[in-house]
KEGU-468194 format. One record per residue (C-alpha): x, y, z negated; residue number from 0. Coordinates in nm, 3 decimals, decimal comma. Layout:
<nunus>
[nunu [X; Y; Z]; NUM];
...
</nunus>
This chain:
<nunus>
[nunu [2,641; 0,739; -3,380]; 0];
[nunu [2,324; 0,824; -3,190]; 1];
[nunu [2,227; 0,585; -2,912]; 2];
[nunu [2,234; 0,709; -2,556]; 3];
[nunu [1,893; 0,742; -2,396]; 4];
[nunu [1,798; 0,621; -2,050]; 5];
[nunu [1,485; 0,668; -1,842]; 6];
[nunu [1,393; 0,417; -1,574]; 7];
[nunu [1,131; 0,572; -1,346]; 8];
[nunu [0,953; 0,303; -1,148]; 9];
[nunu [0,868; 0,456; -0,811]; 10];
[nunu [0,930; 0,150; -0,597]; 11];
[nunu [0,574; 0,106; -0,473]; 12];
[nunu [0,445; 0,198; -0,129]; 13];
[nunu [0,112; 0,332; -0,257]; 14];
[nunu [-0,116; 0,158; -0,007]; 15];
[nunu [-0,431; 0,231; -0,209]; 16];
[nunu [-0,377; 0,606; -0,167]; 17];
[nunu [-0,406; 0,568; 0,210]; 18];
[nunu [-0,166; 0,844; 0,317]; 19];
[nunu [0,163; 0,845; 0,512]; 20];
[nunu [0,371; 0,897; 0,197]; 21];
[nunu [0,378; 0,687; -0,120]; 22];
[nunu [0,179; 0,852; -0,398]; 23];
[nunu [0,488; 0,939; -0,606]; 24];
[nunu [0,588; 1,191; -0,337]; 25];
[nunu [0,252; 1,366; -0,312]; 26];
[nunu [0,222; 1,717; -0,450]; 27];
[nunu [0,082; 1,801; -0,792]; 28];
[nunu [0,100; 2,156; -0,922]; 29];
[nunu [0,334; 2,263; -0,642]; 30];
[nunu [0,591; 1,986; -0,683]; 31];
[nunu [0,624; 1,618; -0,602]; 32];
[nunu [0,464; 1,393; -0,863]; 33];
[nunu [0,799; 1,217; -0,911]; 34];
[nunu [0,975; 1,548; -0,976]; 35];
[nunu [0,711; 1,652; -1,228]; 36];
[nunu [0,739; 1,320; -1,412]; 37];
[nunu [1,118; 1,324; -1,436]; 38];
[nunu [1,123; 1,689; -1,542]; 39];
[nunu [0,890; 1,620; -1,835]; 40];
[nunu [1,141; 1,375; -1,980]; 41];
[nunu [1,456; 1,576; -1,912]; 42];
[nunu [1,307; 1,887; -2,074]; 43];
[nunu [1,187; 1,690; -2,376]; 44];
[nunu [1,492; 1,467; -2,430]; 45];
[nunu [1,805; 1,670; -2,342]; 46];
[nunu [2,085; 1,455; -2,209]; 47];
[nunu [1,866; 1,161; -2,111]; 48];
[nunu [2,009; 0,971; -1,815]; 49];
[nunu [1,767; 0,910; -1,529]; 50];
[nunu [1,749; 0,600; -1,307]; 51];
[nunu [1,499; 0,638; -1,024]; 52];
[nunu [1,379; 0,319; -0,853]; 53];
[nunu [1,261; 0,381; -0,496]; 54];
[nunu [1,153; 0,187; -0,189]; 55];
[nunu [1,460; 0,151; 0,031]; 56];
[nunu [1,285; 0,314; 0,326]; 57];
[nunu [1,213; 0,631; 0,126]; 58];
[nunu [1,544; 0,680; -0,052]; 59];
[nunu [1,667; 0,922; 0,215]; 60];
[nunu [1,340; 1,117; 0,198]; 61];
[nunu [1,381; 1,168; -0,177]; 62];
[nunu [1,748; 1,264; -0,145]; 63];
[nunu [1,655; 1,531; 0,109]; 64];
[nunu [1,369; 1,652; -0,111]; 65];
[nunu [1,606; 1,695; -0,407]; 66];
[nunu [1,850; 1,889; -0,191]; 67];
[nunu [1,586; 2,128; -0,055]; 68];
[nunu [1,384; 2,192; -0,372]; 69];
[nunu [1,481; 2,347; -0,707]; 70];
[nunu [1,541; 2,012; -0,872]; 71];
[nunu [1,907; 1,976; -0,974]; 72];
[nunu [1,846; 1,683; -1,208]; 73];
[nunu [2,129; 1,425; -1,183]; 74];
[nunu [1,993; 1,076; -1,131]; 75];
[nunu [2,101; 0,729; -1,030]; 76];
[nunu [1,891; 0,597; -0,743]; 77];
[nunu [1,828; 0,223; -0,734]; 78];
[nunu [1,657; 0,023; -0,460]; 79];
[nunu [1,323; -0,128; -0,560]; 80];
[nunu [1,260; -0,500; -0,559]; 81];
[nunu [0,988; -0,729; -0,430]; 82];
[nunu [0,773; -0,661; -0,740]; 83];
[nunu [0,781; -0,416; -1,029]; 84];
[nunu [0,956; -0,687; -1,232]; 85];
[nunu [1,238; -0,707; -0,980]; 86];
[nunu [1,260; -0,328; -0,955]; 87];
[nunu [1,313; -0,292; -1,331]; 88];
[nunu [1,556; -0,582; -1,319]; 89];
[nunu [1,761; -0,393; -1,059]; 90];
[nunu [1,762; -0,076; -1,268]; 91];
[nunu [1,873; -0,254; -1,585]; 92];
[nunu [2,194; -0,358; -1,412]; 93];
[nunu [2,324; -0,002; -1,457]; 94];
[nunu [2,204; 0,045; -1,818]; 95];
[nunu [2,464; -0,025; -2,089]; 96];
[nunu [2,405; -0,212; -2,414]; 97];
[nunu [2,351; 0,000; -2,723]; 98];
[nunu [2,112; 0,241; -2,553]; 99];
[nunu [1,744; 0,324; -2,589]; 100];
[nunu [1,568; 0,276; -2,256]; 101];
[nunu [1,223; 0,404; -2,161]; 102];
[nunu [1,049; 0,258; -1,857]; 103];
[nunu [0,785; 0,488; -1,712]; 104];
[nunu [0,555; 0,481; -1,411]; 105];
[nunu [0,646; 0,765; -1,176]; 106];
[nunu [0,277; 0,828; -1,116]; 107];
[nunu [0,197; 0,911; -1,478]; 108];
[nunu [0,291; 1,281; -1,460]; 109];
[nunu [0,051; 1,412; -1,726]; 110];
[nunu [0,211; 1,268; -2,039]; 111];
[nunu [0,281; 1,535; -2,300]; 112];
[nunu [0,620; 1,619; -2,450]; 113];
[nunu [0,467; 1,545; -2,790]; 114];
[nunu [0,406; 1,180; -2,707]; 115];
[nunu [0,746; 1,142; -2,541]; 116];
[nunu [0,919; 1,279; -2,849]; 117];
[nunu [0,714; 1,065; -3,085]; 118];
[nunu [0,796; 0,744; -2,899]; 119];
[nunu [1,170; 0,812; -2,899]; 120];
[nunu [1,161; 0,906; -3,267]; 121];
[nunu [0,991; 0,575; -3,351]; 122];
[nunu [1,280; 0,390; -3,188]; 123];
[nunu [1,497; 0,493; -3,483]; 124];
[nunu [1,336; 0,204; -3,673]; 125];
[nunu [1,163; -0,017; -3,412]; 126];
[nunu [1,284; -0,258; -3,146]; 127];
[nunu [1,009; -0,176; -2,894]; 128];
[nunu [0,733; 0,084; -2,885]; 129];
[nunu [0,431; 0,058; -2,655]; 130];
[nunu [0,164; 0,332; -2,618]; 131];
[nunu [-0,192; 0,202; -2,586]; 132];
[nunu [-0,541; 0,348; -2,566]; 133];
[nunu [-0,869; 0,192; -2,684]; 134];
[nunu [-1,127; 0,077; -2,432]; 135];
[nunu [-1,430; 0,306; -2,407]; 136];
[nunu [-1,624; 0,099; -2,153]; 137];
[nunu [-1,844; -0,201; -2,212]; 138];
[nunu [-1,639; -0,485; -2,072]; 139];
[nunu [-1,769; -0,773; -1,863]; 140];
[nunu [-1,583; -1,097; -1,798]; 141];
[nunu [-1,689; -1,200; -1,447]; 142];
[nunu [-1,622; -1,490; -1,213]; 143];
[nunu [-1,633; -1,460; -0,834]; 144];
[nunu [-1,831; -1,749; -0,687]; 145];
[nunu [-1,944; -1,771; -0,326]; 146];
[nunu [-1,883; -1,399; -0,281]; 147];
[nunu [-2,096; -1,304; -0,582]; 148];
[nunu [-1,990; -1,182; -0,926]; 149];
[nunu [-2,131; -1,389; -1,210]; 150];
[nunu [-2,094; -1,312; -1,579]; 151];
[nunu [-1,883; -1,565; -1,768]; 152];
[nunu [-2,014; -1,707; -2,097]; 153];
[nunu [-1,727; -1,572; -2,305]; 154];
[nunu [-1,798; -1,252; -2,500]; 155];
[nunu [-1,542; -0,974; -2,523]; 156];
[nunu [-1,505; -0,765; -2,837]; 157];
[nunu [-1,439; -0,414; -2,705]; 158];
[nunu [-1,289; -0,302; -3,036]; 159];
[nunu [-0,996; -0,540; -2,977]; 160];
[nunu [-0,929; -0,436; -2,615]; 161];
[nunu [-0,664; -0,173; -2,559]; 162];
[nunu [-0,498; -0,055; -2,239]; 163];
[nunu [-0,119; -0,042; -2,221]; 164];
[nunu [0,049; 0,273; -2,089]; 165];
[nunu [0,402; 0,383; -2,020]; 166];
[nunu [0,663; 0,487; -2,116]; 167];
[nunu [0,747; 0,165; -2,293]; 168];
[nunu [1,064; 0,191; -2,501]; 169];
[nunu [1,315; -0,079; -2,591]; 170];
[nunu [1,667; -0,135; -2,710]; 171];
[nunu [1,857; -0,193; -2,389]; 172];
[nunu [2,017; -0,522; -2,490]; 173];
[nunu [1,673; -0,660; -2,578]; 174];
[nunu [1,515; -0,560; -2,249]; 175];
[nunu [1,810; -0,678; -2,042]; 176];
[nunu [1,793; -1,017; -2,214]; 177];
[nunu [1,417; -1,039; -2,158]; 178];
[nunu [1,464; -0,971; -1,788]; 179];
[nunu [1,687; -1,275; -1,749]; 180];
[nunu [1,365; -1,482; -1,758]; 181];
[nunu [1,224; -1,621; -1,436]; 182];
[nunu [0,952; -1,407; -1,281]; 183];
[nunu [0,593; -1,482; -1,375]; 184];
[nunu [0,273; -1,332; -1,237]; 185];
[nunu [0,177; -1,279; -1,603]; 186];
[nunu [0,449; -1,013; -1,629]; 187];
[nunu [0,236; -0,707; -1,556]; 188];
[nunu [0,446; -0,461; -1,756]; 189];
[nunu [0,768; -0,452; -1,956]; 190];
[nunu [0,586; -0,529; -2,281]; 191];
[nunu [0,463; -0,861; -2,140]; 192];
[nunu [0,819; -0,950; -2,035]; 193];
[nunu [0,955; -0,858; -2,379]; 194];
[nunu [0,677; -1,043; -2,564]; 195];
[nunu [0,743; -1,362; -2,364]; 196];
[nunu [1,106; -1,344; -2,476]; 197];
[nunu [1,007; -1,303; -2,842]; 198];
[nunu [1,087; -0,936; -2,890]; 199];
[nunu [0,857; -0,783; -3,156]; 200];
[nunu [0,642; -0,500; -3,021]; 201];
[nunu [0,513; -0,197; -3,209]; 202];
[nunu [0,199; -0,036; -3,069]; 203];
[nunu [0,103; 0,329; -3,106]; 204];
[nunu [-0,197; 0,517; -2,974]; 205];
[nunu [-0,118; 0,693; -2,649]; 206];
[nunu [-0,301; 0,966; -2,459]; 207];
[nunu [-0,611; 0,924; -2,247]; 208];
[nunu [-0,487; 1,188; -2,002]; 209];
[nunu [-0,165; 0,994; -1,947]; 210];
[nunu [-0,340; 0,840; -1,650]; 211];
[nunu [-0,182; 0,645; -1,366]; 212];
[nunu [-0,245; 0,802; -1,026]; 213];
[nunu [-0,342; 0,515; -0,796]; 214];
[nunu [-0,632; 0,634; -0,579]; 215];
[nunu [-0,736; 0,963; -0,413]; 216];
[nunu [-0,990; 1,005; -0,695]; 217];
[nunu [-0,711; 0,978; -0,953]; 218];
[nunu [-0,514; 1,244; -0,770]; 219];
[nunu [-0,809; 1,485; -0,764]; 220];
[nunu [-0,859; 1,432; -1,137]; 221];
[nunu [-0,488; 1,488; -1,206]; 222];
[nunu [-0,496; 1,809; -1,000]; 223];
[nunu [-0,792; 1,937; -1,202]; 224];
[nunu [-0,616; 1,859; -1,530]; 225];
[nunu [-0,292; 2,019; -1,410]; 226];
[nunu [-0,479; 2,333; -1,307]; 227];
[nunu [-0,643; 2,360; -1,650]; 228];
[nunu [-0,312; 2,325; -1,832]; 229];
[nunu [-0,116; 2,566; -1,611]; 230];
</nunus>
């Protein structure tokens, strides 16, 4: 029997670095809210996937009204975000059953391709967790901040071993739910770090450089340019 598939979309942030009145997940990209575009990519690629949208409590009503007034009939379960991303995912997992495949994706990564989404879910037929990553292309510096000045640390970094983690990150639901019973740590920067701390084996696969996370106004302008080229 095929496992049910769930998508947890983490949109619980307030987007302070974007500097606007609305969190970045509600800004427009290609004529629709970034959050709508992100969810639609998954629902078109994985028919029948169940969507759990994690939102800041103060913007839940805004999103409900948006869904009612725009051509976006996608059924979804809305969950209130927590104090951190860790707590937001923890809240969402409360409504995910065991025996499912669950993907956790940043709402503000709306440029992922259907090809990568499909590949990640297909890999879950034989893996316990799949994490997309991309190699570093920059020369990396390990710096210390002392007396307001940045000073290079003596340790050398081998760029060939440095990869950046992306989302969606996919897990078996019982594994991820168990991992999220751990106490919060500031070292938990994504779901993979939570799973690894619990001992869940991770499988890494190369992701997509254009699967960028929109965090700043510059990111949004770049995403708009990419969306215009692909439309």
